[in-house]
VEXTORKE-306062 format. One record per residue (C-alpha): z negated, y, x negated; residue number from 1. Coordinates in steps of 0.02 Angstrom, whole numbers, m for minus. Example, Ala and Ser with C-alpha at 12.3 -4.5 7.8 and 13.67 -1.06 7.14 Angstrom:
<sites>
(site (m390,m225,m615),1)
(site (m357,m53,m684),2)
</sites>
This chain:
<sites>
(site (m6263,3790,m6012),1)
(site (m6130,3658,m5997),2)
(site (m5954,3723,m5976),3)
(site (m5942,3628,m5795),4)
(site (m6090,3721,m5726),5)
(site (m6040,3889,m5813),6)
(site (m5865,3878,m5719),7)
(site (m5955,3860,m5549),8)
(site (m6068,3999,m5585),9)
(site (m5916,4103,m5635),10)
(site (m5818,4049,m5481),11)
(site (m5985,4094,m5364),12)
(site (m6004,4265,m5448),13)
(site (m5817,4304,m5435),14)
(site (m5796,4254,m5253),15)
(site (m5964,4347,m5205),16)
(site (m5906,4504,m5291),17)
(site (m5731,4505,m5218),18)
(site (m5825,4474,m5036),19)
(site (m5942,4628,m5091),20)
(site (m5819,4754,m5130),21)
(site (m5691,4709,m4996),22)
(site (m5814,4680,m4850),23)
(site (m5905,4840,m4909),24)
(site (m5753,4942,m4910),25)
(site (m5691,4863,m4742),26)
(site (m5870,4907,m4670),27)
(site (m5875,5076,m4726),28)
(site (m6001,5043,m4866),29)
(site (m5884,5035,m5018),30)
(site (m6007,5105,m5142),31)
(site (m6136,4979,m5093),32)
(site (m6001,4836,m5109),33)
(site (m5948,4901,m5284),34)
(site (m6136,4924,m5335),35)
(site (m6181,4745,m5276),36)
(site (m6021,4673,m5358),37)
(site (m6046,4762,m5517),38)
(site (m6225,4693,m5522),39)
(site (m6131,4509,m5530),40)
(site (m6026,4579,m5668),41)
(site (m6181,4620,m5768),42)
(site (m6257,4477,m5744),43)
(site (m6083,4386,m5810),44)
(site (m6106,4496,m5954),45)
(site (m6291,4439,m5978),46)
(site (m6254,4254,m5962),47)
(site (m6086,4246,m6066),48)
(site (m6093,4174,m6229),49)
(site (m5965,4297,m6315),50)
(site (m6007,4462,m6218),51)
(site (m5891,4561,m6337),52)
(site (m5742,4459,m6288),53)
(site (m5795,4470,m6108),54)
(site (m5817,4660,m6107),55)
(site (m5648,4676,m6200),56)
(site (m5550,4585,m6078),57)
(site (m5625,4665,m5934),58)
(site (m5587,4838,m6001),59)
(site (m5399,4786,m6025),60)
(site (m5405,4712,m5857),61)
(site (m5470,4868,m5776),62)
(site (m5343,4966,m5863),63)
(site (m5207,4856,m5809),64)
(site (m5277,4876,m5632),65)
(site (m5264,5066,m5650),66)
(site (m5093,5075,m5687),67)
(site (m5035,4930,m5559),68)
(site (m5129,4983,m5416),69)
(site (m5099,5169,m5438),70)
(site (m4919,5145,m5457),71)
(site (m4900,5018,m5301),72)
(site (m5014,5138,m5211),73)
(site (m4903,5291,m5268),74)
(site (m4757,5189,m5195),75)
(site (m4824,5168,m5028),76)
(site (m4842,4990,m5037),77)
(site (m5025,4983,m4978),78)
(site (m5156,5113,m4967),79)
(site (m5343,5065,m5014),80)
(site (m5488,5143,m4908),81)
(site (m5553,5278,m4991),82)
(site (m5737,5275,m5055),83)
(site (m5781,5465,m5051),84)
(site (m5806,5455,m5247),85)
(site (m5639,5563,m5265),86)
(site (m5555,5441,m5400),87)
(site (m5370,5415,m5368),88)
(site (m5417,5231,m5341),89)
(site (m5584,5169,m5255),90)
(site (m5731,5119,m5366),91)
(site (m5727,4946,m5289),92)
(site (m5546,4918,m5334),93)
(site (m5600,4944,m5537),94)
(site (m5733,4824,m5500),95)
(site (m5629,4691,m5432),96)
(site (m5513,4708,m5590),97)
(site (m5660,4686,m5710),98)
(site (m5723,4542,m5603),99)
(site (m5552,4453,m5614),100)
(site (m5557,4460,m5799),101)
(site (m5718,4368,m5797),102)
(site (m5622,4202,m5734),103)
(site (m5511,4193,m5887),104)
(site (m5633,4117,m6012),105)
(site (m5716,4017,m5878),106)
(site (m5651,3948,m5716),107)
(site (m5464,4002,m5761),108)
(site (m5475,3961,m5956),109)
(site (m5366,3805,m5926),110)
(site (m5217,3927,m5887),111)
(site (m5225,3997,m6064),112)
(site (m5096,3866,m6122),113)
(site (m5010,3860,m5951),114)
(site (m4916,4031,m5944),115)
(site (m4784,3970,m5823),116)
(site (m4900,3901,m5706),117)
(site (m5013,4053,m5723),118)
(site (m4863,4152,m5659),119)
(site (m4833,4035,m5509),120)
(site (m5013,4046,m5462),121)
(site (m5013,4227,m5486),122)
(site (m4857,4248,m5373),123)
(site (m4937,4160,m5244),124)
(site (m5125,4210,m5269),125)
(site (m5090,4386,m5294),126)
(site (m5020,4416,m5117),127)
(site (m5144,4309,m5035),128)
(site (m5285,4416,m5114),129)
(site (m5215,4567,m5063),130)
(site (m5170,4511,m4894),131)
(site (m5336,4457,m4860),132)
(site (m5417,4616,m4914),133)
(site (m5292,4712,m4797),134)
(site (m5335,4590,m4656),135)
(site (m5514,4619,m4675),136)
(site (m5488,4813,m4671),137)
(site (m5507,4867,m4851),138)
(site (m5339,4928,m4869),139)
(site (m5173,4947,m4768),140)
(site (m4987,4904,m4796),141)
(site (m4878,5039,m4828),142)
(site (m4721,5064,m4726),143)
(site (m4641,4893,m4768),144)
(site (m4767,4749,m4783),145)
(site (m4636,4618,m4826),146)
(site (m4574,4731,m4970),147)
(site (m4761,4759,m5015),148)
(site (m4793,4561,m5026),149)
(site (m4641,4540,m5125),150)
(site (m4675,4667,m5260),151)
(site (m4857,4597,m5271),152)
(site (m4786,4421,m5290),153)
(site (m4672,4488,m5447),154)
(site (m4818,4584,m5510),155)
(site (m4941,4453,m5510),156)
(site (m4820,4330,m5578),157)
(site (m4829,4422,m5738),158)
(site (m5026,4494,m5721),159)
(site (m5101,4325,m5721),160)
(site (m5004,4244,m5865),161)
(site (m5038,4414,m5958),162)
(site (m5227,4397,m5944),163)
(site (m5224,4217,m5980),164)
(site (m5124,4259,m6135),165)
(site (m5253,4387,m6176),166)
(site (m5404,4285,m6155),167)
(site (m5339,4171,m6280),168)
(site (m5318,4300,m6407),169)
(site (m5492,4386,m6357),170)
(site (m5632,4268,m6386),171)
(site (m5658,4085,m6359),172)
(site (m5534,3979,m6261),173)
(site (m5668,3923,m6152),174)
(site (m5828,4023,m6120),175)
(site (m6000,3960,m6074),176)
(site (m6157,4049,m6006),177)
(site (m6322,4047,m6110),178)
(site (m6468,3937,m6036),179)
(site (m6592,4041,m5933),180)
(site (m6736,3926,m5966),181)
</sites>
């Protein structure tokens, strides 16, 4: 499949997965949302030309997300809606982190050599994504929403360049999906 079409499909997978996770959590069906989004992650892995690289980047992203979101939640910057599984973070949060990693060899592959720009985009996009999830009802701000947004901006100004840098070291610079026909 062409790189351009692969990127479009990758963006669609990510956006649908994010919506499944956030809207599922907000509507009281977090496991359904996580399950649907997980199927999109599996579809990504099934189509990816370098499955091993994709899996490694997703694994590292989920570990990073575990540390970051657990810390921020412990600092009362925000609280995710629980999912009933009993983990420290809801399952759908792990899935979103895995999905986010799928972008770096595909739709966001161009950031792998533009780390400063990746930091700026992270500083803006991170708070927007979390704020969107909070406005939709999947989480709540802690006692100081302004502080939460400032910390999110700082954290994501480092997360996006880190994942872009890791993607350059793990697998191809630009991924592609296998042809289905």
